[in-house]
N, C-alpha and C positions, 0 to 999 in steps of 0.2 A: 521814286512814291508808287507804291503798288497799287491798287485799286482789288478790292476785293467784293465779291458779289454775296451777299444771304439770303438765302430763300424757304419764308418758315413756308411750311407744307405742310404741316401739322396738322390741320381742322378736323373736326367728320364730319361738317358737311349737311347738320341733320336737318337747316333749311331746302337744302335740295331734293332730300324726298330719293335718293338717288340707293340702288345697290352697293355704287362704290362712293369712295369719298372723292368729294370737288373737282380731287386735282388731276384726275386719273379720269372723268367722265371726256366722252370725246368730241372733241371740235375740227371739223374738215378731215377725219381719218386719223385723229394726234390725240396726246392728252394733253388738258389744256395746261398740263406744268413740261409739256416738252416745246409746247408752242411759247412759253414763258422760256423756259431757259435760252431757247434760242437768239432770244432778243441780248443778253448777252455774250453768248458764246461763240457769237459773230463779231462781237463790238472789240475793235483792236485796244481798247484803250483798260476793259476787264485781263484779272490775271489771274485769279482767282476767284469761281465760286463754288458752294457750303451750301448742299441743301440739308434742311431741318426736318425730320420727316417723326410720325411714329415709332414707337421701336417695332411693334410687329407688323410693318409694312418695308423699314430698309433692305431687307433684300429684295422683294417685290422690286423697290425705287432703284435699287441698282443696277438690277439683270432688263429689268422690265424698261425706263425710260433712258438711265444713264449711260449702258449698254448697250440698250437696243435701239439708241439715235446716236449715236456716236460724240455726249457731250465730253471732250476733252480735258476742258479747263474744270471741270467738277472734281474737288478733290474729295471730298469725304462727302458720305452721307448720317448726318449728326441727329442721334436722340433728343425726339421736342421734348417738353417738359408739361405741367399739367394747364397753365395756359401759355397763351401766343408771351407775354412777355416773359416767362418760363424760357419758353423755344428760342425767342432770338439771345437771351443768353449763354444759354448752349451755347448755341453758335460762333458767340462776341470769343466764349472762354476755349474755345475746340479752334479758330483761324489762327492764332497765334500769330497777326498779324504787328505791325511796326505803330508804336504809338503814331505816326504822323501819317501812316496810310489812310486812307480813306475804303472805308464801309458802308457798304449802298446796303438798305434793308429794304426789299421789295416782295411782295406777295406772291406765293406762288403760281395765283390766281387773274392775274392781273398782264395777261398777253399782247395787249392794246398802247404798254408805254411806246411812245416815239423816241427809239434810239438817237435820235437825233438829237433831244435831249440831255442825253448823258454825260457828253464832256463838261457842258453848264453846269450841272448840279455838281460833278467829284469839284470844280472849279471852283464855286462856290462856299462849296464846304471844309476843301483845303485852304479859305479863305478866313470863311466869320467863322467856323469851327464844327457847322451845324446846315440843312438845305432840305426843304420840303418842298417836292413837288405838289398843286396845288391848283383846284379852279375857282373864280369867284361864285358865292352861290347865286343862283336864280332864282328861286322863288325863297320867296316870304316865312321867316322862320319865325315858329313862335315858344314862347316860355310856356312851358303847359307842369302845370301840379293838379292831380286830384281829379284829373276830368276838366279845370279848369286854365285857362287864359291866362297869363297873368305880365307877358308882355310880350315886344314887336320888338326888338332885337335891331338896328339898321343895319340893313341886309350889303347897306355896302363896307362895309370894313369885315365882311365873313368868308370865311374862302375855306370848305373841304378839301380836307387833306386828300394827301391819295400819299403811293408809292411811287419810286425810294423816295425814302428820307434815307440820308445823306449826313455821313458824322468821320471827325478825328477816330480815329478807331482810340486811340488811350484817354479821347472823351466820355465816349459813349460806352466804354467798358464802365469807367469809375460814373457815371449817370446812373448804370442798370445795377453795379454791385450796390450802389447806396441804395437805393433804390427795393431791393433785399434784403437790407439790411435795417432800415425804416419803414419795413410790410408797407410801402405805397407801392398800388397798384394803377396804372395809368392810360388809358386809351389806344393809345401809340407811343412811339418812340421818342419823336420829340416832345410827349409832355415832360416824359426823365429829365432829358435835356433841361426845359425851362426851368425847370424846378429849383437847379443848382443855379440856377440865374446864368445860365450861356444863351450865346443868343444865336438864333434857328431862319437864316434866310429863308424865303418863298419864292419858287418859280412855277412863274403858269406852265400849266402841262397841257393836259386835251382831256375834252368833253367823256372821251372813247374810251381813254385809262380807266374803265370801271373795272371794280371785283368783280368774278362772277359767284355770286352764292347764292341764288334764284333762281330755278324753272322760268321766268322772266327776264332774267339777266343773261343766262345757254338763249336764248330766244333771239338777244340782243345780239349778245356773242358773235352767233351766226349772219347774222344779217353785218355788220360790221365784215365780216373776215368775207363773205361773197362782197361786200362792196369793193372790199379791196381788192382782193385778186380781180377784179371784169376791170381796177384800173390798172393794174398792171399787164394787163391781156394788151 
């Protein structure tokens, strides 16, 4: 069983307010995307990596990320689509994995995923069919409509979904193709899986596994990186 990682890195990053897209912003002297790729490049369980990039940035990604930092497991930089769901589907169609292979889908701007969790995620996806990394919600959540609170769900059953989200390749490809045919748009890949009645396991991840999408996230990421660097010194 091979393990393939798809890295969607096609976001425009409008909320960051920067001159370059968020995946290319510097974190400790390297682009965020390079840090994320390094997590999987170094892991012995990962066989192949596919980056999904805006068409206009494919050449830049190849030269300034893949070639510059020597990511030998990257097989292709795939053109993204109009939305994240389209981009992931493009990556699935391009990677040509076997039905029973495991595919991990991981945001290009989540550079703090703990590598020790990768093996349990793969094992769970191979056994169950799908697996999501997440963390229990810490804050009180409100349901709001038109500026008014309509309810307060019990947070003991609520988790914040992160990535990677891992699946058997044949099943997640089927889920994406069905979503396209039926005009369904989900907020993550697991939601496409769930709507087909397929089971998805949840594994507890890390509160540090943040998605860097705002200037505040970047400040926090730099603090996390500094803290981990001090711990290794």
